[in-house]
KOLPA-208797 format. One line per 8 residues: number of its first residue (from 1); their letters; for each residue x, z, y of C-alpha. Coordinates in steps of 0.25 Angstrom, whole numbers, always signed. Example, Ala and Ser with C-alpha at 12.3 -4.5 7.8 and 13.67 -1.06 7.14 Angstrom:
2
1 = as = +49,+31,-18; +55,+29,-4 .
! end
This chain:
584
1 = mnlalqgw = +130,+831,+287; +124,+819,+295; +138,+816,+299; +144,+815,+286; +132,+807,+280; +134,+797,+292; +150,+797,+288; +147,+794,+274 .
9 = rrraargf = +136,+782,+277; +147,+776,+288; +157,+777,+276; +148,+771,+266; +143,+760,+276; +157,+756,+279; +161,+755,+263; +148,+748,+261 .
17 = avaaglla = +152,+737,+272; +166,+736,+266; +160,+734,+252; +150,+724,+256; +161,+716,+264; +170,+715,+252; +157,+711,+242; +154,+700,+252 .
25 = lagaqaat = +168,+695,+252; +168,+696,+237; +156,+688,+237; +160,+678,+247; +173,+674,+238; +166,+673,+226; +159,+661,+230; +168,+647,+231 .
33 = lacraptp = +164,+638,+242; +158,+626,+239; +152,+612,+245; +141,+603,+241; +141,+588,+241; +134,+581,+252; +121,+575,+251; +119,+560,+252 .
41 = leaatftt = +115,+561,+266; +126,+571,+271; +137,+561,+264; +131,+550,+271; +132,+557,+285; +144,+565,+282; +154,+567,+295; +162,+579,+292 .
49 = plalpgvv = +162,+592,+284; +160,+600,+296; +147,+595,+298; +142,+598,+282; +148,+611,+279; +148,+613,+264; +146,+598,+260; +157,+591,+254 .
57 = sprdgtcf = +163,+579,+263; +159,+566,+256; +171,+560,+264; +182,+570,+260; +176,+579,+250; +179,+592,+260; +169,+602,+263; +168,+612,+275 .
65 = irglkvtr = +161,+626,+273; +159,+634,+286; +152,+647,+289; +161,+655,+279; +164,+670,+281; +176,+677,+275; +173,+692,+274; +185,+701,+276 .
73 = pdgvrlaa = +186,+715,+269; +183,+721,+282; +170,+714,+283; +175,+704,+294; +169,+689,+291; +178,+678,+295; +172,+665,+297; +178,+653,+289 .
81 = nvflpaga = +176,+639,+284; +182,+630,+273; +185,+616,+271; +186,+613,+257; +194,+600,+251; +188,+589,+243; +185,+595,+229; +186,+610,+233 .
89 = ssgsapaq = +171,+612,+238; +164,+611,+224; +165,+627,+222; +172,+624,+208; +186,+620,+213; +197,+627,+207; +207,+633,+217; +216,+622,+219 .
97 = ypavifis = +215,+619,+235; +226,+623,+245; +219,+630,+257; +222,+633,+272; +217,+644,+279; +214,+641,+294; +214,+652,+303; +207,+652,+316 .
105 = swasaeff = +213,+653,+329; +211,+663,+340; +196,+660,+346; +194,+649,+336; +186,+649,+323; +185,+642,+309; +172,+634,+313; +180,+626,+321 .
113 = eylgqqhr = +196,+627,+323; +201,+621,+310; +189,+612,+305; +197,+599,+307; +210,+604,+300; +202,+610,+289; +195,+597,+285; +209,+590,+286 .
121 = mardgyia = +214,+601,+277; +202,+600,+267; +203,+584,+266; +218,+587,+261; +214,+596,+251; +214,+610,+257; +204,+621,+258; +204,+624,+273 .
129 = vayttrgf = +198,+638,+276; +197,+641,+292; +193,+655,+296; +190,+662,+309; +200,+674,+312; +192,+688,+313; +186,+691,+326; +183,+677,+331 .
137 = wdsdgvig = +171,+670,+331; +162,+671,+318; +173,+681,+312; +170,+695,+311; +180,+706,+316; +189,+708,+328; +201,+698,+332; +213,+705,+328 .
145 = vagpldva = +224,+696,+334; +230,+692,+320; +230,+706,+316; +230,+711,+302; +215,+709,+299; +217,+695,+305; +229,+692,+295; +222,+697,+284 .
153 = dvsgvldw = +210,+688,+287; +218,+677,+283; +220,+682,+268; +205,+686,+267; +202,+671,+270; +211,+667,+260; +205,+677,+250; +192,+670,+254 .
161 = tlantptd = +197,+655,+252; +204,+658,+239; +190,+664,+235; +180,+653,+240; +188,+640,+239; +197,+634,+229; +210,+636,+236; +223,+637,+228 .
169 = parvgaag = +228,+651,+231; +242,+647,+232; +240,+636,+243; +235,+642,+255; +238,+641,+269; +234,+647,+282; +233,+639,+295; +230,+641,+309 .
177 = isygagls = +231,+639,+324; +234,+650,+334; +228,+663,+330; +227,+657,+316; +241,+653,+316; +246,+667,+318; +237,+672,+307; +241,+661,+298 .
185 = llalgkep = +256,+666,+299; +253,+680,+299; +245,+678,+287; +255,+671,+280; +264,+682,+281; +254,+692,+274; +247,+683,+264; +254,+678,+253 .
193 = rlktaval = +243,+668,+249; +246,+659,+261; +256,+649,+258; +258,+644,+272; +253,+645,+286; +251,+634,+298; +251,+642,+312; +248,+634,+323 .
201 = sgwatlid = +249,+638,+339; +251,+652,+333; +260,+664,+338; +272,+670,+332; +274,+684,+340; +261,+688,+348; +269,+696,+358; +276,+684,+361 .
209 = qmyanqvp = +263,+676,+365; +257,+688,+371; +269,+692,+380; +281,+684,+379; +293,+687,+387; +285,+699,+393; +274,+689,+399; +260,+688,+396 .
217 = nptwlnil = +252,+676,+392; +239,+679,+400; +232,+665,+399; +234,+665,+385; +232,+679,+381; +219,+679,+389; +214,+667,+382; +216,+673,+369 .
225 = qlsgqvtg = +209,+686,+373; +198,+679,+380; +195,+669,+368; +196,+681,+358; +185,+689,+366; +176,+676,+367; +178,+672,+353; +180,+684,+344 .
233 = rldpivae = +181,+700,+344; +195,+702,+350; +201,+715,+347; +201,+723,+360; +217,+725,+360; +219,+710,+363; +212,+713,+377; +221,+726,+378 .
241 = ynaaiqnp = +233,+720,+374; +231,+706,+383; +228,+715,+395; +241,+723,+393; +250,+711,+391; +245,+705,+404; +247,+717,+412; +260,+718,+418 .
249 = dtpaakla = +259,+734,+418; +258,+735,+403; +268,+745,+397; +279,+739,+388; +273,+749,+377; +260,+743,+377; +267,+728,+377; +274,+734,+364 .
257 = eiaawgwp = +262,+738,+358; +256,+724,+360; +267,+719,+354; +267,+727,+342; +253,+723,+341; +255,+709,+341; +268,+708,+331; +260,+710,+318 .
265 = rsprsave = +250,+699,+325; +263,+690,+326; +266,+679,+315; +280,+682,+318; +278,+696,+312; +274,+688,+298; +286,+679,+298; +294,+688,+289 .
273 = ainargap = +283,+689,+278; +281,+673,+280; +296,+673,+278; +295,+681,+265; +284,+673,+259; +291,+659,+262; +278,+655,+268; +279,+642,+275 .
281 = vfigknwq = +274,+641,+289; +269,+629,+298; +268,+633,+314; +263,+624,+325; +266,+627,+340; +263,+620,+352; +273,+620,+365; +263,+623,+376 .
289 = ddmfspns = +256,+635,+368; +256,+646,+379; +247,+655,+370; +258,+656,+359; +271,+649,+364; +280,+642,+353; +291,+652,+356; +289,+664,+346 .
297 = tlamfnal = +284,+654,+337; +297,+648,+336; +304,+660,+334; +294,+664,+322; +297,+650,+316; +312,+652,+317; +309,+666,+309; +301,+660,+298 .
305 = tvpkklll = +310,+656,+286; +299,+648,+277; +296,+635,+277; +290,+632,+291; +286,+620,+301; +284,+621,+316; +277,+611,+324; +279,+611,+339 .
313 = qpgihasa = +270,+602,+348; +265,+601,+363; +251,+609,+364; +246,+621,+369; +241,+632,+360; +234,+626,+348; +233,+612,+355; +241,+604,+346 .
321 = elpgalld = +234,+609,+333; +220,+611,+336; +214,+598,+337; +220,+597,+322; +212,+610,+318; +199,+605,+325; +198,+591,+322; +200,+584,+309 .
329 = ianpvwde = +212,+575,+316; +226,+574,+313; +235,+583,+320; +249,+584,+320; +251,+599,+319; +241,+600,+308; +245,+588,+301; +259,+595,+299 .
337 = ahrwmdrw = +252,+608,+296; +244,+600,+285; +257,+596,+280; +262,+610,+279; +250,+614,+272; +252,+602,+263; +266,+607,+259; +264,+621,+257 .
345 = lrgrangi = +251,+622,+251; +250,+609,+243; +265,+606,+239; +264,+592,+246; +279,+588,+248; +277,+582,+261; +290,+587,+268; +285,+596,+278 .
353 = dsepaisl = +292,+607,+273; +306,+599,+274; +304,+594,+288; +310,+600,+299; +304,+613,+303; +300,+610,+318; +292,+598,+322; +290,+597,+339 .
361 = qpkfkgyr = +284,+589,+348; +289,+589,+362; +280,+591,+374; +274,+578,+379; +280,+570,+368; +274,+563,+356; +286,+565,+346; +290,+576,+337 .
369 = etlsgwpa = +303,+581,+332; +309,+591,+323; +317,+603,+323; +323,+609,+310; +320,+623,+314; +320,+634,+324; +330,+636,+332; +332,+621,+330 .
377 = pelrtldy = +346,+616,+327; +343,+603,+333; +341,+608,+347; +352,+612,+356; +353,+622,+368; +354,+618,+383; +358,+629,+392; +355,+628,+408 .
385 = qltprgal = +359,+637,+418; +351,+641,+429; +358,+640,+443; +351,+646,+455; +344,+638,+466; +349,+648,+476; +345,+648,+491; +339,+636,+498 .
393 = rwelsclc = +350,+628,+504; +355,+614,+508; +368,+609,+502; +376,+598,+507; +382,+595,+494; +369,+588,+489; +362,+588,+502; +351,+596,+496 .
401 = wrgiagel = +344,+608,+496; +349,+619,+487; +341,+631,+482; +328,+624,+478; +331,+624,+463; +342,+629,+453; +349,+622,+442; +348,+621,+427 .
409 = ktgqrats = +362,+618,+422; +371,+618,+411; +385,+625,+412; +388,+638,+419; +380,+642,+432; +390,+644,+443; +380,+650,+454; +373,+662,+455 .
417 = grdsigna = +362,+668,+463; +348,+672,+462; +334,+663,+462; +322,+672,+466; +307,+668,+464; +295,+678,+466; +281,+678,+460; +272,+678,+473 .
425 = ldtsattg = +268,+664,+470; +268,+655,+458; +276,+642,+458; +271,+627,+454; +279,+630,+441; +268,+633,+430; +265,+632,+415; +253,+625,+419 .
433 = plpvlspl = +243,+625,+430; +232,+627,+420; +234,+637,+410; +231,+632,+396; +227,+619,+401; +241,+615,+406; +248,+617,+393; +237,+609,+386 .
441 = mesvglpv = +239,+598,+395; +253,+599,+393; +252,+598,+378; +243,+584,+380; +254,+578,+389; +251,+583,+403; +263,+592,+407; +264,+603,+417 .
449 = inhmptvl = +270,+597,+429; +277,+604,+441; +284,+599,+453; +297,+607,+454; +298,+607,+469; +285,+615,+469; +291,+627,+463; +291,+637,+475 .
457 = pafgvrye = +306,+642,+476; +301,+656,+481; +293,+658,+467; +300,+649,+458; +314,+643,+455; +317,+631,+447; +331,+626,+440; +334,+611,+439 .
465 = gpwlsqpl = +341,+605,+428; +349,+592,+428; +343,+579,+427; +343,+575,+412; +351,+562,+408; +344,+562,+395; +331,+569,+389; +332,+584,+386 .
473 = kvrgvpal = +322,+588,+373; +319,+604,+376; +315,+610,+363; +312,+625,+359; +313,+637,+368; +319,+637,+382; +326,+649,+386; +329,+656,+398 .
481 = klrvvpsr = +340,+666,+401; +339,+673,+416; +344,+684,+425; +334,+689,+433; +331,+699,+445; +317,+703,+447; +312,+710,+459; +302,+719,+451 .
489 = argmlvay = +302,+725,+438; +292,+714,+434; +293,+700,+435; +292,+686,+428; +299,+672,+427; +292,+661,+423; +301,+648,+418; +296,+634,+418 .
497 = lydvdaag = +305,+623,+412; +301,+609,+417; +306,+595,+416; +308,+589,+429; +307,+574,+433; +315,+568,+445; +303,+570,+455; +303,+585,+452 .
505 = fgtlithg = +291,+586,+442; +293,+594,+431; +285,+595,+417; +284,+609,+412; +292,+611,+398; +290,+625,+396; +290,+639,+402; +292,+653,+399 .
513 = aralhtat = +291,+666,+407; +297,+681,+407; +293,+694,+414; +300,+707,+416; +292,+720,+417; +303,+731,+418; +314,+724,+426; +323,+731,+437 .
521 = pgqsqdls = +320,+725,+450; +332,+718,+456; +340,+719,+444; +345,+706,+436; +341,+705,+421; +342,+694,+411; +329,+688,+407; +328,+678,+396 .
529 = fdlvatgy = +315,+671,+391; +311,+658,+383; +302,+647,+388; +292,+642,+379; +297,+633,+368; +295,+618,+370; +299,+604,+367; +301,+595,+378 .
537 = dvpaghrl = +308,+582,+382; +315,+581,+396; +317,+567,+399; +330,+561,+405; +330,+561,+420; +322,+575,+421; +328,+589,+422; +323,+603,+418 .
545 = vlvfdtqd = +319,+612,+428; +317,+627,+425; +307,+634,+435; +305,+649,+436; +293,+657,+443; +286,+670,+441; +271,+666,+438; +264,+658,+428 .
553 = hlygppvr = +249,+659,+423; +254,+658,+409; +264,+670,+410; +257,+684,+415; +265,+690,+426; +272,+704,+424; +268,+710,+438; +254,+714,+443 .
561 = pgerfdma = +246,+704,+451; +253,+703,+466; +266,+709,+461; +278,+702,+466; +291,+701,+460; +304,+690,+461; +312,+686,+450; +326,+681,+454 .
569 = ldfgagsp = +335,+673,+444; +349,+679,+444; +361,+670,+444; +371,+681,+445; +384,+680,+436; +381,+680,+421; +367,+677,+423; +360,+670,+411 .
577 = lqlklqtr = +352,+660,+419; +349,+649,+408; +339,+640,+402; +341,+637,+387; +335,+625,+381; +334,+619,+367; +335,+604,+367; +336,+593,+358 .
! end
């Protein structure tokens, strides 16, 4: 009897809590947000709306309101703020303003991330709402890694926005960086009231970012896990899956489980719904984004059949757009995103929808160029064949040593052989000596440099192209087709493409890696993989050099610590040893 009574009490308590949450939500949505006019002293000393929340700016009429909470049906409260445009802060304005919902990044929060861009949008007549995703900072709940509840929260914030601000329900968009970018696209596929989305430094297919080419990304996986644990309440499954991906002994069934978990959390899964709706999409990506590389985003962009725009530029994850989000300053990425919102939420005929679909800035360059789409008809394919370096030898024909490096050459390969390297030591070839900082320095004009003769031949091998008589503009995704002979069931090749000058100093253009886990030792097998997409101009008088080794801090090894393997490139008859470039 007592047990039955206790069960009834628990059920009643749960029912009361849900009812109270719904009543609280209804109550919160019953009142429209309003701001007051500044006092004479406030007007005289006014600096920024951020310094006087709830007060109408005497300079531009905008108003910033912070400390808001959006209560969800499960009782989770999401921290939020809003910037109101001039005329929208009286509390009695009709629903007439377009609105943008800004979704926070991973480990970021509404109380700082988008304040600069929100103010700029408000000055241009937008209602700009920002919220912290569930589980982070002051938002309740557990971080679901873009799971169903996280996506549903976007619709919940939209409900709150329509109930509490004079927003035109026919003119609402979503925008975000990183985690917010992915949620913007996932929500666009499910929420018919969202008219468009701006997704900056997001991902496309989650498993491609976690385990591309069967290679984990330990640097960024660990950064994501640690930052989630420090700034929020992370679902324990994240640590479990991170450990599994980085463990070379994880069985294939577990990896398939992780891929299945990641698919509904992948914006690529929403493309069919977005296409069916015809909802316009704006995407921004940075070349040196080692957290979410551009490759799968390019594939997703190709699959979109809606009005779309893609900006590609130098930078690591979020570096190109973060200053414009934080600060009230001009920013090329956000300025274009603003034009996109103006076109689709305000109906401004500004021409952005009729411009070429892709705008890109090459690494280390100050200019931009356009492509009509992806794949781009403006690009041509340039094929290089790899020829073996062979054994170290002195040749009288050139009075020089051979066997130090192989060649990259056009036409047919006439020579055969094998070039073998081992993983006992790393080489000087690297994605950057300082994780995260090296690509960040690249994005501000300080490239990763390596002197080619320092690549130790027992542990790395290089293939040198001809000296260029004219500049070569590399664009898009370099692709490798190889035939390899692994000494063990597990092994890895890391590839680096360099722009090398006459003194042998190479500037890193791009890189990539591919691992084997179930190979037959001593048996040849074909191995194909892409390098990270890039835009790079190789000057005349320089040449391309392709380097392979077996280790890099960015790419997790497929073997246990101390486990040795050799990888040989097989140049036998019919071997497809080829570097395929897209050039302009």
